[in-house]
Backbone as a printed PyTorch tensor [residue, N CA C, xyz], in Angstrom:
tensor([[[  0.9820,  -1.1830,  -0.0170],
         [ -0.0990,   0.0060,   0.0660],
         [  1.0400,   1.3940,  -0.1810]],

        [[  0.1010,   2.0940,   0.0630],
         [  1.0340,   3.6480,  -0.2570],
         [  1.4450,   4.2430,   1.1440]],

        [[  1.4610,   3.4360,   2.4990],
         [  2.0220,   3.7810,   3.6310],
         [  3.1600,   2.6820,   4.0810]],

        [[  3.4970,   1.3880,   3.2610],
         [  4.6850,   0.5810,   3.0460],
         [  5.9410,   1.5490,   3.0260]],

        [[  7.1690,   1.5290,   3.5120],
         [  8.2050,   2.1140,   3.6850],
         [  9.0800,   1.0580,   3.1460]],

        [[  9.1580,   0.8890,   1.2920],
         [ 10.3690,  -0.0850,   0.8000],
         [ 11.8060,   0.1310,   1.4000]],

        [[ 12.2770,   0.9860,   1.7300],
         [ 13.5290,   0.8490,   2.4650],
         [ 13.6970,   0.2190,   3.3400]],

        [[ 12.5720,   0.1020,   4.3590],
         [ 12.7640,  -0.7640,   5.6410],
         [ 12.4130,  -2.0080,   5.4010]],

        [[ 11.0790,  -2.4590,   4.6530],
         [ 10.5340,  -3.9370,   4.2520],
         [ 11.3790,  -4.4350,   2.7520]],

        [[ 12.3930,  -3.5310,   2.1580],
         [ 12.4280,  -4.7930,   0.9410],
         [ 13.5590,  -5.5760,   1.3620]],

        [[ 14.9450,  -5.4460,   2.5550],
         [ 15.5670,  -6.0760,   3.1530],
         [ 15.1200,  -7.6910,   3.3840]],

        [[ 14.3670,  -7.3170,   4.5020],
         [ 13.5780,  -8.4930,   4.8960],
         [ 13.0030,  -9.3890,   3.8130]],

        [[ 12.1600,  -8.7170,   3.2040],
         [ 11.2320,  -9.6190,   2.3390],
         [ 11.8370, -10.0450,   1.0490]],

        [[ 12.9820,  -9.9440,   0.6700],
         [ 13.8350, -10.2500,  -0.2200],
         [ 14.7630, -11.4400,   0.6820]],

        [[ 15.2050, -11.5100,   1.3970],
         [ 15.4270, -12.6140,   2.2680],
         [ 14.2620, -13.5350,   2.5070]],

        [[ 13.3510, -13.4320,   2.8700],
         [ 12.3580, -13.8660,   3.3690],
         [ 11.7920, -14.5500,   2.0070]],

        [[ 11.8250, -14.2370,   1.0770],
         [ 11.6040, -14.6650,  -0.3750],
         [ 12.4190, -16.1120,  -0.5920]],

        [[ 13.8550, -15.7920,  -0.7870],
         [ 14.7230, -16.4530,  -0.6600],
         [ 14.6030, -17.7520,   0.1620]],

        [[ 14.5660, -17.7420,   1.3430],
         [ 14.1700, -18.7880,   2.5890],
         [ 13.1720, -19.5710,   2.3460]],

        [[ 12.1670, -19.0540,   1.8660],
         [ 10.5320, -19.8180,   1.3330],
         [ 10.5810, -20.8340,   0.4890]],

        [[ 11.6200, -20.3370,  -0.5100],
         [ 11.8330, -21.1830,  -1.7490],
         [ 13.2350, -21.8610,  -1.5310]],

        [[ 13.6250, -21.9330,  -0.2980],
         [ 14.8470, -22.4290,  -0.6520],
         [ 15.0260, -23.8680,  -1.1450]],

        [[ 16.1400, -23.9630,  -2.1390],
         [ 16.3460, -25.1610,  -2.7080],
         [ 15.4070, -25.5840,  -3.5590]],

        [[ 14.4850, -24.9580,  -3.8650],
         [ 13.0470, -25.2710,  -4.6270],
         [ 13.5320, -25.3920,  -6.0930]],

        [[ 14.3780, -24.4580,  -6.9290],
         [ 15.0250, -24.6150,  -8.0540],
         [ 13.7120, -24.0650,  -9.0970]],

        [[ 12.9700, -22.9520,  -8.3560],
         [ 11.6860, -22.6110,  -9.0140],
         [ 12.3960, -21.1370,  -9.8350]],

        [[ 12.2630, -21.3700, -10.9620],
         [ 12.9370, -20.2990, -11.8110],
         [ 12.0670, -18.9710, -11.8630]],

        [[ 10.8950, -19.3170, -11.8430],
         [  9.9260, -18.1510, -11.9390],
         [ 10.0200, -16.9840, -10.6310]],

        [[ 10.4340, -17.7030,  -9.4530],
         [ 10.3220, -17.3780,  -8.1000],
         [ 11.7200, -16.2860,  -8.6000]],

        [[ 12.8370, -17.1100,  -8.8140],
         [ 14.2290, -16.4850,  -8.9200],
         [ 14.2550, -15.6370,  -9.7290]],

        [[ 13.5580, -15.6050, -11.2500],
         [ 13.8350, -14.6110, -12.0290],
         [ 12.9040, -13.2690, -11.4880]],

        [[ 12.3700, -13.2240, -10.5380],
         [ 11.9190, -11.8940,  -9.8530],
         [ 13.0800, -11.3990,  -8.7500]],

        [[ 14.0610, -12.2760,  -8.7990],
         [ 15.0580, -11.6900,  -7.9800],
         [ 16.5640, -11.4060,  -8.9300]],

        [[ 16.3170, -11.2520, -10.0830],
         [ 17.5130, -10.8970, -10.8860],
         [ 18.2420,  -9.6160, -10.7030]],

        [[ 19.2980,  -9.5010, -10.8100],
         [ 19.8820,  -8.2820, -10.7600],
         [ 19.7140,  -7.4660, -12.0760]],

        [[ 19.4480,  -5.9230, -12.0120],
         [ 19.2180,  -5.3180, -13.0780],
         [ 20.2390,  -5.4210, -14.4440]],

        [[ 19.8990,  -5.2950, -15.2710],
         [ 20.8360,  -5.4140, -16.4170],
         [ 21.3200,  -4.3060, -17.0160]],

        [[ 20.9810,  -2.9850, -16.7700],
         [ 21.6970,  -1.9720, -17.4040],
         [ 21.8190,  -1.1780, -16.2720]],

        [[ 23.1940,  -0.2360, -16.4420],
         [ 23.4470,   0.5650, -15.4900],
         [ 22.6180,   1.4240, -14.7410]],

        [[ 21.7070,   2.0780, -16.0020],
         [ 20.5770,   3.2010, -15.1860],
         [ 19.6230,   2.1970, -14.1970]],

        [[ 19.3010,   1.2300, -14.4400],
         [ 18.2010,   0.5150, -13.4090],
         [ 19.1900,  -0.3450, -12.2400]],

        [[ 20.6440,  -0.4870, -12.4370],
         [ 21.5770,  -0.4960, -11.3290],
         [ 21.3650,   0.2620, -10.2330]],

        [[ 21.8520,   1.5350, -11.2550],
         [ 21.9970,   2.9420, -10.1030],
         [ 20.8600,   2.8720,  -8.8570]],

        [[ 19.6570,   2.5140,  -9.5600],
         [ 18.4150,   2.5800,  -8.7940],
         [ 18.2270,   1.8880,  -7.3820]],

        [[ 18.6120,   0.8010,  -7.5740],
         [ 18.8710,  -0.4020,  -6.5180],
         [ 19.8470,  -0.1960,  -5.3250]],

        [[ 19.7730,  -0.1950,  -4.0650],
         [ 20.4420,  -0.0130,  -3.0540],
         [ 21.5910,  -1.2270,  -3.1430]],

        [[ 23.1020,  -1.3850,  -3.0330],
         [ 23.9980,  -2.1130,  -3.0590],
         [ 23.3040,  -3.3110,  -2.2620]],

        [[ 23.0470,  -3.2070,  -1.3770],
         [ 22.7750,  -4.2750,   0.1950],
         [ 21.6330,  -4.9270,  -0.5890]],

        [[ 20.9890,  -4.2710,  -1.5020],
         [ 19.8050,  -4.8480,  -1.8100],
         [ 19.8520,  -5.9340,  -2.9890]],

        [[ 21.0420,  -5.4540,  -3.7130],
         [ 21.3280,  -6.2900,  -4.8790],
         [ 22.5420,  -7.5160,  -4.6020]],

        [[ 23.0670,  -7.1800,  -3.3340],
         [ 23.8200,  -8.5760,  -2.3720],
         [ 22.5760,  -9.2580,  -2.0340]],

        [[ 21.5450,  -9.0940,  -1.3070],
         [ 20.2180, -10.1830,  -0.9530],
         [ 19.6880, -10.7380,  -2.1740]],

        [[ 19.9450,  -9.7830,  -3.2000],
         [ 18.9110, -10.5500,  -4.7820],
         [ 19.9860, -11.8530,  -4.9760]],

        [[ 21.4370, -11.4030,  -5.2810],
         [ 22.2150, -12.6420,  -5.3650],
         [ 21.9350, -13.4980,  -4.5050]],

        [[ 22.0170, -13.7050,  -3.1680],
         [ 21.7680, -14.8910,  -2.1430],
         [ 20.8090, -15.1580,  -2.5750]],

        [[ 19.5090, -14.4650,  -2.0450],
         [ 18.3820, -15.1690,  -2.3670],
         [ 17.9180, -16.2130,  -3.4900]],

        [[ 18.6060, -15.4140,  -5.0470],
         [ 18.1350, -15.9910,  -6.0210],
         [ 19.1340, -17.4830,  -6.1700]],

        [[ 20.3590, -17.3940,  -5.2100],
         [ 20.9390, -18.9080,  -5.6660],
         [ 20.6790, -19.7680,  -4.2540]],

        [[ 19.9610, -19.2460,  -3.3510],
         [ 19.2670, -20.1080,  -2.2820],
         [ 18.0590, -21.0200,  -2.7150]],

        [[ 17.3170, -20.2540,  -3.7600],
         [ 16.3060, -20.9070,  -4.3620],
         [ 16.9850, -21.8740,  -5.8160]],

        [[ 18.0280, -21.3640,  -6.2990],
         [ 18.5420, -22.1030,  -7.2690],
         [ 19.6080, -22.8730,  -6.6620]],

        [[ 19.3850, -23.6470,  -5.9150],
         [ 20.8730, -24.0750,  -4.7530],
         [ 21.1880, -25.0630,  -5.8770]],

        [[ 20.5730, -25.7000,  -6.6800],
         [ 21.6620, -26.8230,  -7.1940],
         [ 22.4050, -26.3530,  -8.8620]],

        [[ 22.2570, -25.5770,  -8.6870],
         [ 23.1470, -24.5170,  -9.8200],
         [ 24.1250, -23.7700,  -9.3400]],

        [[ 24.2960, -23.9420,  -8.1720],
         [ 25.7930, -22.9730,  -7.6290],
         [ 26.3690, -23.9390,  -7.4700]],

        [[ 28.0060, -23.4000,  -8.2740],
         [ 29.2480, -24.1830,  -8.4660],
         [ 30.5180, -23.4280,  -7.5370]],

        [[ 31.4430, -24.6450,  -7.3020],
         [ 32.6110, -23.6080,  -7.0400],
         [ 33.2390, -23.1950,  -8.0930]],

        [[ 33.0510, -22.5560,  -8.9790],
         [ 34.3590, -22.2670,  -9.8920],
         [ 33.9740, -20.4320, -10.4990]],

        [[ 35.2190, -19.9180, -11.1090],
         [ 35.1060, -18.8300, -11.4610],
         [ 34.2920, -18.6480, -12.2280]],

        [[ 33.9010, -19.3190, -13.1870],
         [ 32.8930, -19.0050, -13.9070],
         [ 31.4460, -18.8040, -14.0160]],

        [[ 31.2180, -19.6090, -12.7860],
         [ 30.0880, -19.8150, -11.9000],
         [ 29.9470, -18.1310, -11.3740]],

        [[ 30.9940, -17.7520, -10.7360],
         [ 30.7590, -16.3580,  -9.5650],
         [ 30.6040, -15.3020, -10.8690]],

        [[ 31.3090, -15.5050, -11.8950],
         [ 31.4630, -14.5320, -13.1380],
         [ 29.8540, -13.8330, -13.3510]],

        [[ 28.7600, -14.7160, -13.2110],
         [ 28.0450, -14.9870, -13.9910],
         [ 26.3560, -14.7360, -13.0700]],

        [[ 27.3620, -14.4200, -11.4430],
         [ 26.7730, -13.4970, -10.5800],
         [ 26.7510, -12.1400, -10.3520]],

        [[ 27.8040, -11.3250, -11.4350],
         [ 28.0470, -10.0110, -11.2250],
         [ 26.8420,  -9.8130, -12.3370]],

        [[ 26.4640,  -8.2050, -12.1050],
         [ 25.7260,  -7.5150, -13.4130],
         [ 26.1580,  -7.6440, -14.3550]],

        [[ 25.6630,  -8.0050, -15.4900],
         [ 26.0210,  -8.0640, -16.9430],
         [ 26.5910,  -6.3730, -17.1570]],

        [[ 26.3050,  -5.5440, -16.9070],
         [ 27.4650,  -4.2410, -17.3970],
         [ 28.4330,  -4.2050, -16.3650]],

        [[ 28.5020,  -4.7950, -15.0090],
         [ 29.9130,  -4.6080, -14.4200],
         [ 30.7010,  -5.7450, -14.7480]],

        [[ 30.3640,  -7.0480, -15.7060],
         [ 31.2740,  -8.1360, -16.2690],
         [ 32.4010,  -7.3550, -16.9120]],

        [[ 31.9350,  -6.5900, -18.0170],
         [ 32.8720,  -6.1600, -18.8630],
         [ 34.1250,  -5.4810, -18.1070]],

        [[ 33.6060,  -4.8800, -16.9610],
         [ 34.9130,  -4.3200, -16.5770],
         [ 35.6220,  -4.7310, -15.0700]],

        [[ 35.3840,  -5.9600, -14.7580],
         [ 36.1260,  -6.7960, -13.5390],
         [ 36.7020,  -7.8730, -14.4520]],

        [[ 37.6310,  -8.5500, -14.2160],
         [ 38.1040, -10.2020, -14.3860],
         [ 38.5580, -11.1650, -12.9240]],

        [[ 37.7670, -11.9530, -13.1120],
         [ 37.7530, -12.8280, -12.1500],
         [ 38.9860, -13.7860, -12.5930]],

        [[ 39.7230, -13.9620, -11.9350],
         [ 40.8830, -14.7970, -12.0330],
         [ 41.4540, -15.8180, -10.8270]],

        [[ 41.9760, -17.0910, -11.3970],
         [ 42.3990, -17.9500, -10.0640],
         [ 43.8130, -17.6110,  -9.5560]],

        [[ 44.4430, -16.6020, -10.0370],
         [ 45.6240, -16.0950,  -9.6280],
         [ 45.7170, -15.4900,  -7.9100]],

        [[ 46.5090, -15.2720,  -7.3940],
         [ 46.3530, -15.0900,  -5.9140],
         [ 47.6620, -14.1210,  -5.8790]],

        [[ 47.3880, -13.0290,  -5.2730],
         [ 48.5860, -12.1630,  -5.0030],
         [ 49.2460, -12.7920,  -3.8130]],

        [[ 50.7380, -13.1430,  -3.7090],
         [ 51.1180, -13.5700,  -2.7020],
         [ 52.1170, -11.9500,  -1.9810]]])
C-alpha cells in the first residue's frame, strides 16, 4: 500500500522470499530476484539489496551453484562483467 516504507521492508522481504523457496529450483520466483541488467536500473537499487537478491536467488536455485570462477562471474551484474576480470591467480 501507499504507507509501506520499502527502504525498511525490502531487505527482509527479499531474504524471506529466498528462504521460503530454499532449494526449490523455482525459476519463476528466482527470475523476480535477478539483478538489473542496465547501468541506469543498477544505480536505482541499493547495493545491499543487490547482494540480498544474489544470495536469495542462489538459495532458491541451489542446485545450480558451482565452486568455479565462471559461475561466480555469472553472478555479477551484466554491465559490471566487462569491467571486472576474475582469475584464479592470488597475490602473494
